[in-house]
C-alpha positions in Angstrom: -23.0 15.1 266.9 -25.6 17.6 268.2 -25.1 20.9 266.3 -27.4 23.7 267.8 -28.2 27.2 266.0 -27.8 27.9 262.4 -24.4 27.2 260.7 -22.4 27.1 257.4 -21.4 23.5 255.8 -18.2 24.5 254.5 -16.5 22.2 252.0 -12.8 21.5 252.8 -11.7 21.4 249.2 -12.4 25.0 248.4 -14.0 26.7 251.6 -17.2 27.5 249.8 -20.4 26.5 251.4 -23.6 24.4 250.7 -26.1 27.1 249.2 -29.8 26.8 247.8 -29.2 27.7 244.1 -30.1 31.4 243.5 -32.0 31.2 246.9 -34.8 29.7 245.1 -37.6 28.8 247.3 -39.0 26.4 244.8 -39.4 22.6 246.0 -36.5 20.5 244.2 -34.2 23.5 244.0 -30.4 22.1 243.7 -27.9 22.4 246.4 -24.5 23.7 245.2 -21.3 25.1 246.6 -20.9 29.0 246.5 -18.4 31.5 248.4 -19.8 32.2 251.8 -22.1 35.4 252.4 -22.2 37.0 255.7 -25.4 38.9 255.0 -28.4 37.8 253.2 -27.2 34.3 253.7 -30.5 32.4 254.3 -30.1 30.1 251.5 -26.7 29.2 253.0 -27.6 28.6 256.6 -28.7 25.3 258.0 -29.6 23.7 261.2 -29.5 20.3 262.4 -32.0 18.0 264.4 -29.9 15.4 265.8 -32.9 13.5 266.9 -34.3 13.0 263.3 -31.0 13.7 261.2 -32.6 16.1 259.2 -30.9 19.4 257.8 -32.9 22.3 257.6 -32.8 25.6 255.4 -33.1 28.6 257.1 -34.5 30.0 253.6 -37.8 28.1 253.7 -37.8 25.3 256.4 -37.0 22.6 253.5 -34.6 19.6 253.9 -31.5 18.7 252.3 -32.9 15.5 250.2 -31.7 12.8 247.9 -33.9 13.3 244.7 -36.2 10.4 244.3 -35.2 8.9 247.2 -32.6 6.4 245.7 -29.1 5.7 246.4 -26.6 5.7 243.2 -23.8 7.5 242.3 -24.4 11.3 241.0 -28.0 11.2 242.6 -29.1 14.9 242.8 -28.9 16.6 246.1 -31.8 19.1 246.3 -34.0 21.1 248.8 -37.3 19.9 249.5 -40.3 19.7 252.0 -40.1 17.6 254.9 -41.4 14.3 254.4 -39.9 12.2 257.3 -38.0 10.0 254.6 -35.0 8.2 255.1 -33.4 10.3 252.2 -33.8 13.2 254.5 -31.5 12.0 257.1 -28.1 12.9 257.4 -25.2 12.0 260.1 -22.0 14.1 260.5 -19.0 11.8 260.8 -15.7 12.4 262.3 -13.8 12.2 259.2 -15.7 15.1 257.8 -18.1 13.0 255.7 -21.9 13.8 255.9 -23.4 10.2 255.5 -27.1 9.5 254.1 -29.7 7.7 255.7 -29.9 5.5 252.7 -26.7 3.9 253.8 -23.0 4.3 255.1 -21.3 4.2 252.1 -23.5 7.2 250.6 -22.3 10.8 251.4 -22.4 14.1 250.1 -19.9 15.0 247.5 -18.9 18.0 245.2 -19.6 17.0 241.8 -16.4 15.8 239.9 -14.3 17.6 242.7 -14.9 20.9 240.5 -13.7 23.8 242.6 -15.9 26.3 240.6 -18.8 28.2 242.3 -21.9 26.7 241.5 -20.9 23.3 241.1 -23.6 20.9 242.3 -23.6 18.7 245.4 -24.6 14.9 244.7 -24.7 11.9 246.5 -21.8 9.4 245.9 -20.1 6.4 247.5 -17.3 7.2 250.1 -14.0 6.7 248.4 -12.2 3.6 249.6 -9.8 4.2 252.5 -12.3 7.3 253.4 -13.9 10.2 251.8 -11.9 12.3 249.6 -11.5 16.3 250.0 -14.6 16.9 248.1 -16.4 14.5 250.5 -15.1 16.2 253.5 -17.1 19.3 255.1 -17.0 21.3 258.3 -19.8 22.9 260.4 -18.9 26.8 260.8 -21.0 28.8 263.2 -23.0 31.8 261.9 -22.1 35.0 263.5 -24.5 37.9 262.3 -22.6 40.7 260.6 -25.5 43.1 261.8 -27.8 43.5 264.4 -28.0 41.9 267.9 -28.2 38.0 268.8 -28.0 35.8 271.7 -25.2 33.4 273.0 -26.3 30.2 274.5 -24.6 27.2 276.2 -24.5 24.1 274.4 -24.5 22.5 277.9 -28.0 23.6 279.2 -29.2 26.3 276.8 -28.7 29.1 279.3 -28.0 32.6 277.8 -24.7 34.4 278.2 -25.6 37.8 280.1 -24.4 40.6 282.1 -25.0 39.5 285.8 -28.2 41.1 287.2 -28.5 43.5 284.2 -25.8 45.8 285.8 -24.6 48.4 283.4 -21.5 49.1 285.8 -18.0 48.6 284.6 -16.4 45.4 285.3 -19.9 43.7 286.1 -19.3 39.7 285.6 -20.5 37.8 283.0 -22.7 34.7 283.8 -25.2 32.6 282.4 -28.9 33.0 283.1 -32.4 31.5 282.1 -34.4 33.6 279.7 -35.2 36.8 281.1 -38.7 38.6 281.1 -39.2 42.1 279.7 -36.2 43.9 278.6 -33.4 41.5 277.5 -30.6 44.0 276.3 -28.2 42.6 279.0 -28.6 39.1 277.3 -28.2 40.3 273.8 -24.8 40.9 271.8 -23.2 41.9 268.7 -20.0 41.2 267.2 -17.5 43.7 265.5 -15.8 41.7 263.0 -13.1 44.5 262.7 -11.9 44.2 266.4 -13.6 40.9 267.4 -15.1 42.5 270.3 -18.5 40.9 271.5 -20.4 44.0 272.9 -23.7 44.2 275.0 -26.8 46.1 273.6 -27.2 47.1 277.1 -24.2 49.6 277.3 -21.9 48.7 274.5 -19.4 47.4 276.7 -17.4 44.4 275.5 -16.7 40.9 277.1 -13.4 41.3 278.8 -10.7 39.3 280.6 -10.2 40.9 283.8 -6.6 42.8 283.7 -5.7 40.5 280.7 -5.0 37.6 282.9 -4.6 34.6 280.7 -4.8 32.0 283.6 -7.4 29.3 284.5 -10.6 30.9 286.3 -9.7 34.4 285.4 -12.8 36.4 285.5 -14.9 37.4 282.6 -16.4 41.0 282.9 -18.2 43.7 281.0 -15.9 46.7 280.3 -15.6 49.7 277.9 -14.5 49.0 274.7 -10.6 49.6 274.2 -9.5 47.0 271.4 -7.2 44.9 273.4 -6.5 41.4 272.8 -8.3 40.5 276.1 -11.6 41.8 274.2 -11.1 39.9 271.2 -13.1 36.4 270.6 -13.6 34.2 267.7 -16.4 31.6 267.1 -14.9 28.5 266.2 -16.3 25.4 264.6 -16.1 23.2 267.7 -18.5 25.6 269.5 -15.8 27.5 271.6 -15.5 30.9 271.8 -11.7 31.8 271.9 -9.8 34.6 273.5 -7.6 36.9 271.4 -5.1 36.2 274.1 -4.4 32.7 272.8 -5.8 29.8 270.9 -6.2 27.4 274.0 -8.0 30.2 275.9 -12.0 29.9 275.9 -15.0 31.1 277.6 -16.1 28.6 280.1 -19.5 28.0 282.3 -17.5 27.6 285.7 -17.8 23.9 286.7 -20.9 23.3 284.3 -23.1 25.1 286.6 -26.5 26.2 285.9 -28.4 29.6 285.8 -26.5 32.3 287.8 -23.1 30.5 287.1 -20.1 33.1 286.6 -18.4 32.6 283.1 -14.6 32.3 283.3 -11.3 32.0 281.1 -10.2 28.3 281.0 -7.9 26.1 278.8 -10.0 24.2 276.1 -11.1 20.7 277.0 -14.0 20.2 274.8 -16.8 20.0 277.5 -20.2 21.2 276.9 -19.8 23.9 279.5 -17.0 25.5 276.6 -19.2 25.3 273.8 -22.0 28.0 272.8 -24.5 28.7 269.9 -26.0 31.6 268.4 -29.9 32.0 268.8 -32.2 34.5 267.8 -34.5 34.1 270.7 
């Protein structure tokens, strides 16, 4: 699995997320589960290197690590400097488990299936027949509560932008390469009350033209009005889903490159329908 950008790792058991204890930047700090924060969440945010299998903390760049490098039930899971060792390699499986490089039977586990905040994450053998609920996790995209960010295609890393940097009403939304100079037309903010994604250029929202819920409907920049056709949610599968219905998502038309218009389309799981948040 190739995840891009920073994300939360959420327990299916409680909805709490992996957290570096008390945001301590010291080596060997335990990893725990704790309620998800939307601000000051650096100790709850991770990114994944699919080539090396490493899970890196936004807090200090340290990796999720099996303490001591040996696999046994209840081995401590800690935050530790990169060392390229196999005990810092992790693999996301379809059953929700996060498997250690130390062996397929070893997975991340919420100790004792305890539902209290602050419970430690440990290494434990995968339960017979598949992981138990305290061994299952979801990747949840991080959407900043404040400030502007970039939205990039998982297909080609292009940027979601207002075409040609136009500040006119109904200007098309497309993807493009990293722009030079003022990049306001490539930066966005998210209104969690209205679910609108608004441009730094003119505060216009990403809008489905005329609220047309149909394949290949145009996506444009339009003044905010709070309608469902301006509501969007960021889903764990990388899709950006329209408020007009859970099957409708932002789509890079035909998987094209820079300059390709973005459209509304039914979800099919292609990389041209998957996006990630970026700070650069």
